C-alpha positions as CSV (number, residue, x, y, z in Angstrom):
1,M,-43.3,6.3,76.0
2,A,-45.6,7.3,73.2
3,K,-42.9,9.6,71.8
4,Q,-40.3,6.8,71.8
5,R,-42.8,4.6,69.9
6,I,-43.4,7.3,67.4
7,T,-39.7,7.9,67.0
8,G,-39.0,4.2,66.5
9,I,-41.8,4.0,63.9
10,S,-40.3,7.0,62.1
11,I,-36.9,5.6,62.1
12,T,-38.2,2.3,60.8
13,V,-40.2,4.1,58.0
14,I,-37.1,6.0,57.1
15,V,-34.9,2.8,57.0
16,L,-37.5,1.0,54.9
17,G,-37.7,4.0,52.6
18,V,-33.9,4.0,52.1
19,I,-34.0,0.2,51.5
20,V,-36.8,0.6,49.0
21,Y,-34.9,3.4,47.2
22,L,-31.8,1.4,47.0
23,L,-33.6,-1.6,45.7
24,Y,-35.4,0.6,43.2
25,S,-32.1,2.1,42.1
26,L,-30.5,-1.3,41.7
27,I,-33.4,-2.7,39.7
28,M,-33.6,0.4,37.5
29,G,-29.8,0.3,37.0
30,W,-30.0,-3.4,36.0
31,H,-33.0,-2.5,33.7
32,D,-31.1,0.3,32.0
33,D,-28.0,-1.9,31.5
34,S,-30.3,-4.6,30.0
35,I,-31.8,-2.0,27.7
36,E,-28.4,-0.7,26.6
37,A,-27.2,-4.3,26.0
38,A,-30.2,-5.0,23.9
39,K,-29.7,-1.8,22.0
40,D,-26.0,-2.7,21.3
41,Q,-27.0,-6.1,20.2
42,E,-29.7,-4.7,17.9
43,K,-27.3,-2.1,16.5
44,K,-24.8,-4.9,15.8
45,V,-27.4,-6.9,14.0
46,W,-28.5,-3.9,11.9
47,Q,-24.8,-3.1,11.0
48,E,-24.3,-6.7,9.8
49,Q,-27.5,-6.6,7.8
50,A,-26.4,-3.2,6.3
51,E,-23.0,-4.6,5.3
52,A,-24.7,-7.6,3.7
53,L,-27.0,-5.3,1.8
54,K,-24.1,-3.2,0.6
55,R,-22.4,-6.3,-0.7
56,K,-25.6,-7.3,-2.6
57,V,-25.9,-3.8,-4.0
58,T,-22.3,-3.9,-5.2
59,D,-22.9,-7.3,-6.9
60,L,-26.0,-6.0,-8.5
61,Q,-24.2,-2.9,-9.7
62,G,-21.5,-5.1,-11.3
63,E,-24.2,-7.1,-13.1
64,I,-26.0,-3.9,-14.2
65,T,-22.6,-2.5,-15.5
66,Q,-22.2,-5.6,-17.6
67,L,-25.8,-5.4,-18.9
68,K,-25.2,-1.8,-19.9
69,G,-22.3,-2.8,-22.0
70,Q,-19.6,-1.2,-19.9
71,S,-17.2,-4.1,-20.6
72,I,-14.7,-3.3,-23.2
73,P,-14.8,-5.3,-26.5
74,R,-11.8,-7.5,-27.0
75,E,-11.0,-5.8,-30.3
76,R,-10.7,-2.5,-28.5
77,L,-8.3,-3.9,-25.9
78,E,-6.1,-5.5,-28.6
79,E,-6.0,-2.2,-30.4
80,A,-4.8,-0.3,-27.4
81,F,-2.7,-2.9,-25.5
82,G,-1.5,-5.3,-28.2
83,E,-2.9,-8.0,-30.4
84,A,-2.3,-10.8,-27.8
85,T,-4.3,-9.0,-25.1
86,S,-7.5,-10.8,-24.2
87,S,-7.9,-8.7,-21.0
88,P,-6.2,-5.4,-20.2
89,V,-4.1,-6.4,-17.2
90,S,-3.7,-9.2,-14.7
91,D,-2.0,-9.3,-11.3
92,S,-0.2,-12.5,-12.3
93,M,1.6,-10.9,-15.3
94,T,5.4,-10.7,-15.4
95,I,7.2,-7.4,-15.8
96,E,7.9,-8.2,-19.4
97,Q,4.2,-8.7,-20.2
98,I,3.3,-5.5,-18.4
99,E,5.9,-3.6,-20.3
100,E,4.7,-5.1,-23.6
101,Q,1.3,-3.6,-22.9
102,I,2.8,-0.2,-21.8
103,A,4.8,-0.1,-25.1
104,A,1.7,-1.1,-27.1
105,F,-0.3,1.6,-25.4
106,F,2.2,4.4,-26.3
107,A,2.3,3.1,-29.9
108,Y,-1.5,3.2,-30.0
109,L,-1.5,6.9,-28.8
110,D,1.0,7.8,-31.4
111,Q,-1.2,6.3,-34.1
112,M,-4.0,8.6,-32.9
113,G,-1.8,11.6,-33.5
114,Y,-2.3,13.3,-30.0
115,V,1.2,14.7,-29.9
116,K,1.1,16.5,-33.2
117,R,-2.3,18.0,-32.8
118,N,-1.3,19.5,-29.5
119,N,1.6,21.2,-31.1
120,L,4.3,19.0,-29.6
121,T,7.1,17.0,-31.1
122,G,8.5,13.5,-30.7
123,S,6.5,10.4,-29.5
124,T,3.9,10.1,-26.8
125,Y,6.4,8.2,-24.8
126,N,8.9,11.1,-25.1
127,Q,6.4,13.5,-23.8
128,Y,5.5,11.1,-21.0
129,E,9.1,10.6,-19.9
130,F,9.7,14.3,-19.9
131,S,6.6,14.9,-17.8
132,V,7.6,12.3,-15.2
133,T,11.1,13.9,-15.0
134,E,9.7,17.4,-14.5
135,L,7.0,16.3,-12.1
136,T,9.6,14.5,-10.0
137,A,12.0,17.4,-9.9
138,K,9.3,19.9,-9.1
139,P,6.8,18.3,-6.6
140,P,3.8,20.1,-5.2
141,I,3.7,21.6,-1.7
142,V,2.2,19.0,0.5
143,S,2.9,20.4,4.0
144,G,2.2,24.1,4.7
145,E,0.0,24.7,1.7
146,T,-2.4,27.0,3.6
147,Q,0.3,29.0,5.4
148,N,0.1,31.8,2.7
149,L,-1.6,32.6,-0.5
150,Y,1.6,32.0,-2.5
151,N,1.7,28.3,-1.5
152,L,-2.0,27.9,-2.2
153,F,-1.8,29.4,-5.7
154,Y,1.5,27.5,-6.4
155,N,-0.4,24.2,-5.8
156,M,-3.5,25.3,-7.7
157,A,-1.5,25.9,-10.9
158,H,1.0,23.1,-10.3
159,F,0.4,21.0,-13.4
160,Y,0.1,24.0,-15.7
161,R,3.3,25.5,-14.3
162,V,5.3,22.3,-14.5
163,L,4.0,20.7,-17.7
164,G,3.0,23.8,-19.7
165,K,-0.2,24.4,-21.6
166,E,0.5,22.1,-24.6
167,R,1.4,19.0,-22.5
168,L,-1.6,19.7,-20.2
169,H,-3.9,19.8,-23.2
170,L,-2.3,16.6,-24.4
171,V,-3.2,14.8,-21.2
172,K,-6.8,16.2,-21.2
173,D,-7.2,15.2,-24.9
174,I,-6.2,11.6,-24.1
175,L,-8.4,11.4,-21.0
176,K,-11.4,12.8,-23.0
177,N,-11.1,10.7,-26.1
178,E,-9.9,7.4,-24.5
179,S,-12.3,7.3,-21.6
180,E,-13.4,3.8,-22.7
181,I,-10.0,2.3,-22.0
182,I,-8.6,4.7,-19.3
183,E,-9.6,2.5,-16.4
184,S,-7.6,-0.4,-17.9
185,A,-4.7,1.9,-18.7
186,M,-4.6,3.3,-15.1
187,K,-4.5,-0.3,-13.7
188,T,-1.7,-1.3,-16.1
189,F,0.4,1.7,-15.2
190,Y,-0.2,1.2,-11.5
191,L,1.0,-2.4,-11.8
192,W,4.0,-1.3,-13.7
193,Y,4.8,1.4,-11.1
194,T,4.5,-0.9,-8.1
195,F,5.9,-4.1,-9.6
196,E,8.7,-5.4,-7.4
197,D,11.2,-7.7,-9.1
198,I,15.0,-7.9,-9.5
199,A,14.6,-8.1,-13.2
200,E,15.9,-5.1,-15.1
201,E,13.1,-3.1,-16.7
202,A,13.2,-2.2,-20.4
203,I,11.1,0.9,-20.3
204,R,12.3,4.0,-18.4
205,G,10.0,6.5,-16.8
206,K,8.8,4.5,-13.8
207,P,8.5,7.0,-10.9
208,L,9.9,6.3,-7.5
209,L,7.6,5.5,-4.6
210,K,8.6,8.8,-3.0
211,T,7.4,10.7,-6.0
212,M,4.1,8.7,-6.1
213,Y,3.7,9.4,-2.4
214,D,4.1,13.1,-2.9
215,Y,1.4,13.2,-5.5
216,A,-0.9,10.9,-3.5
217,C,-0.6,13.3,-0.6
218,F,-1.2,16.2,-3.0
219,F,-4.5,14.7,-4.3
220,L,-5.7,13.4,-1.0
221,N,-4.7,16.1,1.4
222,T,-4.3,19.5,-0.2
223,L,-6.8,22.1,-1.5
224,G,-4.9,22.3,-4.8
225,G,-5.0,18.6,-5.4
226,R,-8.6,18.1,-4.4
227,S,-9.7,21.1,-6.5
228,Y,-7.9,19.6,-9.5
229,L,-9.8,16.3,-9.0
230,L,-13.1,18.0,-8.6
231,R,-12.7,19.5,-12.1
232,R,-12.2,16.0,-13.6
233,D,-14.7,13.4,-14.8
234,S,-16.1,11.3,-11.9
235,K,-14.4,8.1,-13.2
236,I,-11.0,9.8,-13.2
237,R,-11.5,11.3,-9.8
238,I,-12.7,8.1,-8.1
239,L,-9.9,6.0,-9.7
240,T,-7.2,8.5,-8.9
241,T,-8.4,8.7,-5.3
242,Y,-8.4,4.9,-5.1
243,Y,-4.8,4.5,-6.4
244,C,-3.6,7.3,-4.2
245,V,-5.0,5.3,-1.2
246,L,-3.1,2.2,-2.4
247,I,0.1,4.2,-2.7
248,L,-0.3,5.8,0.7
249,D,-0.8,2.3,2.1
250,K,2.5,1.2,0.5
251,A,4.2,4.2,2.0
252,N,2.9,3.2,5.4
253,D,4.3,-0.3,5.0
254,R,7.7,1.0,4.2
255,K,7.7,3.7,6.9
256,L,7.8,6.5,4.2
257,N,4.7,8.4,5.3
258,S,6.8,11.4,6.2
259,N,3.9,13.8,6.2
260,G,2.0,11.7,8.7
261,I,-1.2,11.5,6.6
262,D,-4.0,9.5,8.3
263,I,-5.1,7.0,5.7
264,R,-8.3,5.9,7.5
265,P,-10.6,8.8,6.4
266,H,-9.4,8.4,2.8
267,I,-10.1,4.7,2.8
268,K,-13.7,5.4,4.1
269,S,-14.2,8.2,1.6
270,A,-12.8,6.1,-1.4
271,Y,-15.0,3.1,-0.4
272,K,-18.2,5.3,-0.2
273,E,-17.6,6.9,-3.6
274,M,-16.5,3.6,-5.2
275,A,-19.6,1.7,-3.9
276,S,-22.0,4.4,-5.2
277,Y,-20.5,4.9,-8.7
278,M,-21.8,2.8,-11.5
279,G,-19.6,2.4,-14.6
280,L,-16.4,0.8,-13.4
281,I,-15.5,-2.6,-14.9
282,N,-13.4,-3.8,-12.0
283,Q,-15.6,-2.2,-9.2
284,R,-15.9,-5.3,-7.2
285,E,-12.1,-5.9,-7.2
286,Y,-11.6,-2.3,-6.0
287,L,-14.1,-2.6,-3.2
288,R,-12.5,-5.9,-2.1
289,K,-9.1,-4.2,-1.8
290,L,-10.6,-1.3,0.1
291,E,-12.4,-3.7,2.5
292,D,-9.1,-5.4,3.1
293,L,-7.6,-2.0,4.0
294,K,-10.5,-1.3,6.3
295,T,-9.7,-4.5,8.1
296,K,-6.0,-3.8,8.1
297,Y,-6.4,-0.3,9.7
298,K,-9.3,-1.5,12.0
299,I,-12.0,0.7,10.4
300,F,-15.4,-0.4,11.6
């Protein structure tokens, strides 16, 4: 009888122990879930605050840029892009207005004598048109660059091999001496390259999207292209990367991304570099466009 009582008590204790353990597990599980939920909520709040701070920093950088005199004097813009130019370029301009600025820019470069002092002949536009034709006909290796050393060295020397020493020096000379207006020039040429209208264009030399896509992939996704950008001025590198991202986005829209390049890491990288660089006049505009792309490609 005593043994039965002891056995009953033992079973009861065991059952109670199991119940207590289960209750403890449930309570701890609920507690852990509550902690994780609180952590997630706190993380979300911190991320929102961080994004707000980034936007404030960007605005402050824009203000500091203006205070440092980074804005281009109107007289300088008129000299390079035409007398009627009050600002270098606007998204609302017609193709005729854009081409007027392109023509004025080539005329300005001719006045500066870049072609002659680099042992070339003809006008700057002649050299530009020849360069576009050659670069289109002889694109870099985008896929399979690292399969062998020949492909790698082929890409590393791409511009020297295609354009030649004199034309390459001409480009470097312009980039070096016209650094004040190069940002405006790059924006003008990008608008010209990507302008979509049925109107016939007066100036030849506008590359096809396929050609621009090849070179965007080259700069973004090959050792040869990236090493070339690393040897350039920070402004040129950041702006080139930015416009390459925009071109890759256009290629995606038209189902022309034949190399299957993932645009997302390049958007994040371009945004990070653009946000931390001080000295771009249109920095806030660039960051807004990159933010739109982050939303478009669901980058969080």
